[in-house]
C-alpha positions, 0 to 999 in steps of 0.5 A, a space after each residue: 538441476 531437477 529443482 531448477 526445472 521444477 521451478 520453471 513449472 511453478 506459475 507465480 500466479 499461484 501466490 497472487 491467487 493466495 493473496 486474493 483469498 485474504 477475505 477470510 481475514 476480514 470475515 472471521 477476525 474480530 480485530 479488523 480495524 476500520 475508519 468510520 465504517 470504511 476499509 482504509 486503503 492506500 495505493 502507492 508505487 515505488 521502484 525496485 533495483 534488481 540484479 543485472 542478469 541479461 534476461 532480467 535487464 531486457 524485461 524490466 529495463 535500465 535506469 540511467 541516472 545523471 550520476 552513478 552507473 546504470 541499474 536494472 529497475 522495476 516498478 512496484 505498486 500495492 493496494 495496502 490496508 493501512 490499519 490492518 497492515 495487509 497488502 490487498 494487491 501487489 504488482 511488479 512490472 517493467 520500469 517504463 509502466 507508469 503509476 497510473 496504469 498500475 493504479 488502473 489494475 488495482 481497481 479490479 480489487 476495489 470494493 464499495 466499502 473502501 476509502 482510498 488515500 492517494 498521494 499527489 501523483 495520482 489525482 486526475 478526473 478519470 481516477 476520481 470518476 473511476 473510484 466513484 463509479 465503483 461506489 467507493 470513496 477517496 481522499 487525496 493530496 492534490 497539486 497546487 498547479 490545478 487552477 481550481 486549487 489555486 483559486 481555492 487557496 486565494 479564497 482563504 476558505 477552509 473548505 469548499 464544495 466544487 464541481 470538477 469538470 473533465 478535461 478534453 483529454 480525459 473525455 477523449 482518452 480515459 473516459 471513452 476507453 473505460 466507458 465512464 460518464 464525463 459529467 462534472 464530479 461534486 467533490 470537496 476541497 480541504 485546506 490543511 496548514 502544516 506545522 511549517 506554515 505550508 498550505 496543502 490541499 486535500 480533495 475528497 468524495 466525502 462531501 457530507 460536512 456533518 458526517 465528515 467534519 473539517 477537523 478529521 481530514 488532516 489526521 485521515 490523510 496522515 493515516 496513509 503513512 504505513 504504506 511508505 513504512 511497508 515499502 521500507 520493510 519489504 525492501 530492507 527486511 524481506 528483500 523483495 528485490 533479492 531474486 533467488 534466480 537469474 530469470 524473469 520468472 524467478 523475480 515474479 515468483 520471489 516478489 509475490 511469494 514474499 508478499 504472501 509470506 508478509 501477509 500470512 505473518 501479519 494475519 497470524 500475528 493479528 490476534 497477538 497485536 490485539 492482546 498487546 493493545 488490550 494490555 496497553 492501559 497498564 503501561 506508559 506507552 502503547 506497544 506493537 509487535 516487532 514485525 522484523 522479529 515476527 517474520 524472522 521467527 515464522 518464515 521457516 514455519 509458514 509452509 508447514 501450515 499448508 501440509 500438516 494435520 489440523 491439530 499440528 497446525 493449531 499447535 504451530 499457530 499457538 507457538 507462533 503466538 507466544 513468540 510474537 507476544 515476546 517480540 513487542 516494542 513501545 510506540 513513542 508518539 510525537 517523535 519526528 525525524 528530519 528527513 535525510 536527503 543524503 543518498 543511501 548507498 546500500 543496495 537491497 
């Protein structure tokens, strides 16, 4: 009972604040990875199944699928550094909140040196305008339903510089609400032909064809894949949907504390990953840390870093480094697996 009462006094915002103080990682670690000088970020959303307690159900909402029972569902979204594996910002919200609304909240954490990678659910004039108004850049996959994209595909060109005009709805709603100029945006379309023969189109604010040649963009967009992998890791390995309480507060506490634990583990493991990469030239494959093992070995140690003396903390970090180095696995390039469309009945 005493623990339960004490937990009610713990605001989950404290974990969010800790997560927003990871600038020390970018300022002090030599192993920070960038792409042509940009911090390479991806924003993506997902859904999260929760327990069916009354308070949680009423707050987050219920999804009623065509088949199967209704389930309590939340929407989650994150701004993720795909090269350094750090979650810059994470949000959990009621299911009814849309991905673009959560995207707008992420923009409070966007910096001028950031380059956003976006899937085709995000492209909109006001989103592109908002990113560029913050002196940032983007590369996004865009739907073929756009008239300007259809004309570009018909032209047969590999790339084109276009002026993207705001729709009446964008001018009247989002642009006015956010105080954005509704002038046409000078952007670039990139034609990408997949191995299957299917054509995809990317749209980007990187219009300098000399500095950013056509050939780099297919690889650039594929770099957003780690955000998808990270969602799988969070759901299956650290079980962000597995709340340790029956209240809405407990859901927010568990979600944000687990994101913090994941970030801390990766930051602590970063020097070990750098060491592994330096040793790769002597091996057949490149190697990477096994993050499942890393977080399993460190989860009971992380809280000690906040309450032990500096000397003891330094030794703990050295011990963790040795554990991380022992938990590596090879990266086998070129492996492809056909996507399984069968429903996964496992609940996280």
